[in-house]
DRENDO-1510 file (C-alpha; in Angstrom, 1 decimal, always signed):
<recs>
REC; n; res; u; v; w
REC; 1; MET; +0.0; +0.0; +0.0 .
REC; 2; ILE; +1.4; +3.3; -1.1 .
REC; 3; LYS; +1.6; +5.9; +1.7 .
REC; 4; LYS; -0.1; +9.3; +1.0 .
REC; 5; LYS; +0.9; +13.0; +1.7 .
REC; 6; LYS; -1.6; +15.8; +2.4 .
REC; 7; LEU; -1.8; +18.7; +0.0 .
REC; 8; ILE; -2.5; +22.2; +1.1 .
REC; 9; THR; -6.1; +21.8; -0.4 .
REC; 10; GLY; -6.7; +18.9; +2.0 .
REC; 11; GLN; -6.4; +16.3; -0.7 .
REC; 12; GLU; -4.3; +13.3; -0.2 .
REC; 13; ILE; -1.7; +12.4; -2.9 .
REC; 14; PRO; +0.1; +9.0; -3.1 .
REC; 15; GLU; +3.8; +9.6; -2.4 .
REC; 16; ILE; +4.8; +7.6; -5.5 .
REC; 17; GLY; +3.4; +8.1; -9.0 .
REC; 18; PHE; +3.6; +6.4; -12.3 .
REC; 19; GLY; +5.2; +8.7; -15.0 .
REC; 20; THR; +4.0; +8.4; -18.5 .
REC; 21; TRP; +6.3; +10.8; -20.4 .
REC; 22; ASP; +7.5; +9.5; -23.7 .
REC; 23; ILE; +5.1; +6.5; -23.7 .
REC; 24; ALA; +3.2; +6.6; -26.9 .
REC; 25; GLU; -0.6; +6.2; -26.8 .
REC; 26; GLU; -0.5; +2.8; -28.5 .
REC; 27; ASP; +2.0; +1.6; -25.8 .
REC; 28; VAL; +0.8; +3.4; -22.6 .
REC; 29; GLY; -2.1; +0.9; -22.0 .
REC; 30; GLU; +0.2; -2.1; -21.5 .
REC; 31; ALA; +2.5; -0.2; -19.2 .
REC; 32; LEU; -0.2; +1.3; -17.2 .
REC; 33; SER; -2.1; -1.9; -16.8 .
REC; 34; ILE; +1.1; -3.5; -15.3 .
REC; 35; ALA; +1.5; -0.4; -13.1 .
REC; 36; LEU; -2.0; -0.5; -11.8 .
REC; 37; GLU; -1.9; -4.2; -11.1 .
REC; 38; ALA; +1.4; -3.7; -9.2 .
REC; 39; GLY; -0.3; -1.2; -6.9 .
REC; 40; TYR; +0.2; +2.2; -8.3 .
REC; 41; ASN; -2.8; +4.6; -8.1 .
REC; 42; HIS; -1.2; +7.9; -8.9 .
REC; 43; ILE; -0.8; +8.5; -12.7 .
REC; 44; ASP; +1.0; +11.5; -14.1 .
REC; 45; THR; +0.3; +12.6; -17.7 .
REC; 46; ALA; +0.1; +15.8; -19.8 .
REC; 47; GLU; -1.5; +17.2; -22.8 .
REC; 48; GLY; +1.9; +17.2; -24.5 .
REC; 49; TYR; +2.5; +13.5; -23.9 .
REC; 50; LYS; -0.3; +12.8; -26.4 .
REC; 51; ASN; -1.4; +9.6; -24.4 .
REC; 52; GLU; -4.3; +10.8; -22.4 .
REC; 53; ALA; -6.9; +8.8; -24.5 .
REC; 54; GLY; -4.8; +5.7; -24.1 .
REC; 55; ILE; -4.8; +6.1; -20.3 .
REC; 56; GLY; -8.5; +6.8; -20.3 .
REC; 57; ARG; -9.2; +3.4; -22.0 .
REC; 58; VAL; -7.3; +1.6; -19.3 .
REC; 59; ILE; -8.7; +3.4; -16.2 .
REC; 60; GLU; -12.3; +3.1; -17.3 .
REC; 61; ASP; -12.4; -0.3; -15.5 .
REC; 62; TYR; -11.1; +1.2; -12.3 .
REC; 63; GLU; -12.9; +3.0; -9.5 .
REC; 64; ARG; -12.4; +6.7; -10.2 .
REC; 65; GLU; -12.1; +7.6; -6.5 .
REC; 66; LYS; -9.2; +5.3; -5.9 .
REC; 67; LEU; -7.1; +7.0; -8.6 .
REC; 68; PHE; -5.2; +10.2; -8.5 .
REC; 69; LEU; -4.9; +11.7; -11.9 .
REC; 70; THR; -2.5; +14.6; -12.8 .
REC; 71; SER; -2.3; +16.3; -16.2 .
REC; 72; LYS; -0.7; +19.5; -17.5 .
REC; 73; VAL; -1.4; +22.2; -20.0 .
REC; 74; LEU; +1.0; +23.1; -22.8 .
REC; 75; PRO; +2.5; +26.6; -22.8 .
REC; 76; LYS; +0.8; +27.5; -26.0 .
REC; 77; ASN; -2.6; +26.9; -24.3 .
REC; 78; LEU; -2.1; +29.2; -21.2 .
REC; 79; TYR; -4.4; +32.1; -22.6 .
REC; 80; TYR; -7.7; +32.0; -20.6 .
REC; 81; ASP; -10.0; +30.4; -23.2 .
REC; 82; GLN; -7.5; +28.0; -24.4 .
REC; 83; LEU; -6.6; +26.8; -21.0 .
REC; 84; ILE; -10.3; +26.1; -20.2 .
REC; 85; GLU; -10.6; +24.2; -23.4 .
REC; 86; ALA; -7.4; +22.3; -22.8 .
REC; 87; ALA; -8.4; +21.2; -19.3 .
REC; 88; GLU; -11.8; +20.1; -20.5 .
REC; 89; ARG; -10.3; +18.2; -23.4 .
REC; 90; SER; -7.8; +16.3; -21.1 .
REC; 91; ILE; -10.8; +15.4; -18.8 .
REC; 92; ALA; -12.7; +14.1; -21.8 .
REC; 93; LYS; -9.8; +12.1; -23.1 .
REC; 94; LEU; -9.1; +10.5; -19.8 .
REC; 95; GLY; -12.9; +9.7; -19.5 .
REC; 96; VAL; -13.4; +11.3; -16.1 .
REC; 97; ASP; -15.3; +14.1; -14.6 .
REC; 98; TYR; -12.5; +15.9; -12.9 .
REC; 99; LEU; -8.8; +16.0; -12.5 .
REC; 100; ASP; -7.2; +15.5; -9.1 .
REC; 101; LEU; -4.4; +17.8; -10.1 .
REC; 102; TYR; -3.8; +20.1; -13.0 .
REC; 103; LEU; -0.5; +22.0; -13.6 .
REC; 104; ILE; +0.9; +24.7; -15.9 .
REC; 105; HIS; +3.4; +22.5; -17.6 .
REC; 106; TRP; +6.0; +25.3; -18.4 .
REC; 107; PRO; +5.9; +29.0; -17.7 .
REC; 108; ASN; +5.2; +31.0; -20.9 .
REC; 109; PRO; +6.7; +34.6; -20.9 .
REC; 110; ALA; +4.3; +35.6; -23.8 .
REC; 111; VAL; +1.2; +34.9; -21.6 .
REC; 112; SER; +0.3; +36.7; -18.5 .
REC; 113; LEU; +0.5; +34.4; -15.5 .
REC; 114; ARG; -2.5; +36.3; -14.0 .
REC; 115; GLU; -4.6; +35.2; -17.1 .
REC; 116; SER; -3.6; +31.6; -16.8 .
REC; 117; LEU; -4.2; +31.3; -13.1 .
REC; 118; ALA; -7.6; +33.0; -13.6 .
REC; 119; ALA; -8.6; +30.2; -15.8 .
REC; 120; MET; -7.1; +27.6; -13.4 .
REC; 121; ASN; -9.0; +29.2; -10.5 .
REC; 122; LYS; -12.3; +29.1; -12.5 .
REC; 123; LEU; -11.9; +25.4; -13.1 .
REC; 124; TYR; -11.0; +24.8; -9.5 .
REC; 125; GLN; -14.1; +26.7; -8.3 .
REC; 126; LYS; -16.3; +24.5; -10.7 .
REC; 127; GLY; -14.9; +21.3; -9.2 .
REC; 128; LEU; -13.3; +20.2; -12.4 .
REC; 129; LEU; -9.8; +20.4; -10.7 .
REC; 130; LYS; -9.5; +19.3; -7.2 .
REC; 131; SER; -6.0; +20.9; -6.9 .
REC; 132; ILE; -4.0; +23.2; -9.1 .
REC; 133; GLY; -0.2; +23.8; -9.4 .
REC; 134; VAL; +2.7; +24.5; -11.7 .
REC; 135; SER; +5.6; +22.7; -13.2 .
REC; 136; ASN; +9.2; +23.8; -13.9 .
REC; 137; PHE; +8.7; +27.1; -11.9 .
REC; 138; SER; +11.6; +28.7; -10.2 .
REC; 139; VAL; +11.4; +30.4; -6.8 .
REC; 140; TYR; +11.0; +33.7; -8.5 .
REC; 141; GLN; +8.1; +32.5; -10.6 .
REC; 142; LEU; +6.5; +30.8; -7.6 .
REC; 143; LEU; +6.4; +34.1; -5.8 .
REC; 144; PHE; +4.2; +35.6; -8.4 .
REC; 145; ALA; +2.0; +32.5; -8.8 .
REC; 146; LEU; +1.4; +32.6; -5.0 .
REC; 147; LYS; +0.3; +36.3; -5.1 .
REC; 148; LEU; -1.9; +35.9; -8.2 .
REC; 149; SER; -3.8; +32.8; -7.3 .
REC; 150; GLU; -6.8; +32.7; -5.0 .
REC; 151; ALA; -6.8; +28.9; -5.1 .
REC; 152; PRO; -3.7; +27.4; -3.2 .
REC; 153; ILE; -0.7; +26.5; -5.4 .
REC; 154; ALA; -0.5; +22.9; -4.2 .
REC; 155; VAL; +2.4; +21.4; -6.3 .
REC; 156; ASN; +5.5; +22.4; -8.3 .
REC; 157; GLN; +6.6; +19.5; -10.5 .
REC; 158; VAL; +10.3; +19.9; -11.4 .
REC; 159; GLU; +13.3; +18.0; -12.5 .
REC; 160; PHE; +14.7; +16.6; -9.2 .
REC; 161; HIS; +17.3; +13.9; -8.7 .
REC; 162; PRO; +20.7; +13.5; -7.1 .
REC; 163; TYR; +22.5; +15.0; -10.2 .
REC; 164; TYR; +20.0; +18.0; -10.0 .
REC; 165; TYR; +19.4; +18.5; -6.2 .
REC; 166; GLN; +17.3; +21.8; -6.1 .
REC; 167; LYS; +17.8; +22.4; -2.5 .
REC; 168; GLU; +16.8; +26.1; -2.3 .
REC; 169; LEU; +13.7; +25.4; -4.4 .
REC; 170; LEU; +12.7; +22.5; -2.2 .
REC; 171; LYS; +13.1; +24.7; +1.0 .
REC; 172; PHE; +11.0; +27.4; -0.5 .
REC; 173; CYS; +8.3; +25.0; -1.5 .
REC; 174; ASN; +8.3; +23.4; +1.9 .
REC; 175; ASP; +8.1; +26.8; +3.6 .
REC; 176; ASN; +5.1; +27.6; +1.5 .
REC; 177; ASP; +3.2; +24.3; +1.7 .
REC; 178; ILE; +3.9; +23.4; -1.9 .
REC; 179; LEU; +4.6; +19.8; -2.5 .
REC; 180; VAL; +7.4; +19.0; -4.9 .
REC; 181; THR; +6.9; +16.2; -7.3 .
REC; 182; ALA; +9.9; +14.9; -9.2 .
REC; 183; SER; +9.9; +14.4; -12.9 .
REC; 184; ALA; +12.9; +12.5; -14.3 .
REC; 185; PRO; +13.6; +11.2; -10.7 .
REC; 186; LEU; +16.2; +8.9; -12.0 .
REC; 187; ALA; +17.9; +11.4; -14.3 .
REC; 188; ARG; +16.6; +9.4; -17.2 .
REC; 189; THR; +18.8; +6.5; -15.8 .
REC; 190; LYS; +22.1; +8.6; -15.8 .
REC; 191; VAL; +22.4; +8.6; -12.1 .
REC; 192; LEU; +22.0; +4.8; -11.9 .
REC; 193; SER; +25.5; +4.1; -13.1 .
REC; 194; ASP; +27.1; +6.6; -10.4 .
REC; 195; PRO; +29.6; +4.7; -8.4 .
REC; 196; LEU; +28.2; +5.8; -5.1 .
REC; 197; ILE; +24.6; +4.8; -6.1 .
REC; 198; LYS; +25.9; +1.4; -7.3 .
REC; 199; GLY; +27.8; +0.9; -4.0 .
REC; 200; LEU; +24.8; +1.7; -1.9 .
REC; 201; ALA; +22.6; -0.6; -4.0 .
REC; 202; GLU; +25.1; -3.4; -3.3 .
REC; 203; LYS; +25.2; -2.5; +0.4 .
REC; 204; TYR; +21.5; -2.6; +0.8 .
REC; 205; ASP; +20.9; -5.5; -1.7 .
REC; 206; LYS; +18.6; -3.2; -3.7 .
REC; 207; SER; +18.5; -1.8; -7.2 .
REC; 208; ALA; +20.2; +1.5; -8.0 .
REC; 209; ALA; +16.7; +2.9; -8.9 .
REC; 210; GLN; +15.3; +1.9; -5.5 .
REC; 211; ILE; +18.2; +3.7; -3.7 .
REC; 212; VAL; +17.6; +6.9; -5.6 .
REC; 213; LEU; +13.8; +6.7; -5.1 .
REC; 214; LYS; +14.3; +6.2; -1.3 .
REC; 215; TRP; +16.5; +9.4; -1.3 .
REC; 216; GLU; +13.7; +11.3; -3.1 .
REC; 217; LEU; +11.1; +10.0; -0.5 .
REC; 218; ALA; +13.5; +11.1; +2.4 .
REC; 219; LYS; +13.5; +14.6; +1.0 .
REC; 220; GLY; +9.6; +14.7; +1.2 .
REC; 221; VAL; +9.5; +14.7; -2.6 .
REC; 222; VAL; +7.0; +12.6; -4.6 .
REC; 223; PRO; +8.9; +10.7; -7.4 .
REC; 224; LEU; +7.2; +9.9; -10.7 .
REC; 225; PRO; +9.3; +7.1; -12.1 .
REC; 226; LYS; +8.5; +6.0; -15.6 .
REC; 227; SER; +9.2; +2.6; -17.1 .
REC; 228; THR; +7.8; +0.2; -19.7 .
REC; 229; SER; +9.5; -2.8; -18.1 .
REC; 230; ALA; +7.3; -4.9; -16.0 .
REC; 231; ALA; +10.2; -5.8; -13.7 .
REC; 232; HIS; +11.2; -2.1; -13.3 .
REC; 233; ILE; +7.6; -0.9; -12.8 .
REC; 234; LYS; +7.2; -3.3; -9.9 .
REC; 235; ALA; +10.6; -2.8; -8.3 .
REC; 236; ASN; +10.1; +1.0; -8.4 .
REC; 237; LEU; +7.2; +0.5; -6.0 .
REC; 238; GLU; +9.0; -1.7; -3.6 .
REC; 239; LEU; +10.2; +1.0; -1.4 .
REC; 240; TYR; +8.7; +0.2; +2.0 .
REC; 241; GLY; +9.9; -2.1; +4.9 .
REC; 242; TRP; +13.6; -1.0; +4.6 .
REC; 243; GLU; +15.6; +2.2; +5.1 .
REC; 244; VAL; +18.7; +3.8; +3.9 .
REC; 245; GLU; +20.9; +5.1; +6.8 .
REC; 246; LYS; +21.0; +8.9; +7.2 .
REC; 247; ALA; +24.8; +9.1; +6.6 .
REC; 248; ASP; +24.3; +7.3; +3.3 .
REC; 249; LEU; +21.5; +9.7; +2.3 .
REC; 250; GLU; +23.8; +12.6; +3.1 .
REC; 251; LYS; +26.5; +11.1; +0.8 .
REC; 252; ILE; +24.0; +11.3; -2.0 .
REC; 253; ASP; +23.3; +14.9; -1.2 .
REC; 254; GLN; +27.0; +15.6; -1.9 .
REC; 255; LEU; +27.2; +14.2; -5.4 .
REC; 256; GLU; +29.0; +16.8; -7.5 .
REC; 257; ASP; +27.9; +15.7; -10.9 .
REC; 258; GLN; +25.2; +18.3; -11.2 .
REC; 259; GLU; +23.4; +18.5; -14.5 .
REC; 260; LYS; +19.9; +18.8; -15.9 .
REC; 261; VAL; +18.7; +16.0; -18.2 .
REC; 262; TYR; +15.8; +17.7; -20.0 .
REC; 263; MET; +15.0; +21.0; -21.6 .
REC; 264; ILE; +12.0; +22.4; -23.5 .
REC; 265; SER; +12.7; +23.8; -27.1 .
REC; 266; LEU; +11.5; +27.4; -27.3 .
REC; 267; ASP; +9.6; +27.0; -30.5 .
REC; 268; SER; +6.4; +28.6; -31.6 .
REC; 269; GLU; +4.5; +25.4; -31.8 .
REC; 270; THR; +5.1; +24.6; -28.1 .
REC; 271; TYR; +4.7; +28.1; -27.0 .
REC; 272; GLY; +2.1; +29.4; -29.4 .
REC; 273; ILE; +3.7; +32.8; -29.4 .
REC; 274; ARG; +1.3; +35.5; -30.8 .
REC; 275; SER; +2.7; +38.3; -32.9 .
</recs>
């Protein structure tokens, strides 16, 4: 049974989620079915992943109340009307009546954050979104979001792993009751070959991925590991009943190979820049 964390809205969110980035619509059904059978009940997707309909076909056989569904709106759809339409489109593709969490996927400098959050707040007030949040926001951008939104900013989903330990951002979020969820929690497998991580995996007789995910949980972060391998999907959930010593967690904190593993291309198709 996956433990849960409480959001500022009062909602409970499972502390481990199943990420679906880069899983095509025709493939997501098989991977998600394995994940749900293994015990996952927190599913993370996005408009930009183009797999919401595939997810919807799988979850129609599951009790809605037992699932926590997150989706995200593309930067090009952050204008008020487009955001409303995008959220309703995601809800329809997923075949549900509401989203547990809806995020601004990336900030868009061409669109007023006030306008975007006004649309998010409207959907929140209507009950179509149980919680709202952002993704890939810096401390500076979060300061504006907190001032502009009537509804609580419940989550900031960011790249977070031992090779990109965003310590100051995590502290700010903790201080403001914003939960951090970790996309690319395994640095897209790069961190798994790190000598320290491999050594700790051997010490605890666990996989390198399990060591990294335990580090994430110890930080109070909700990791969203993604895999299409049945063995990896199941192993990524086996994080209870054992612990990593504090001294070893602190060694992971000190890893010096700090690098981001993903970026977004600043193109007009993604951002929908208006002239």
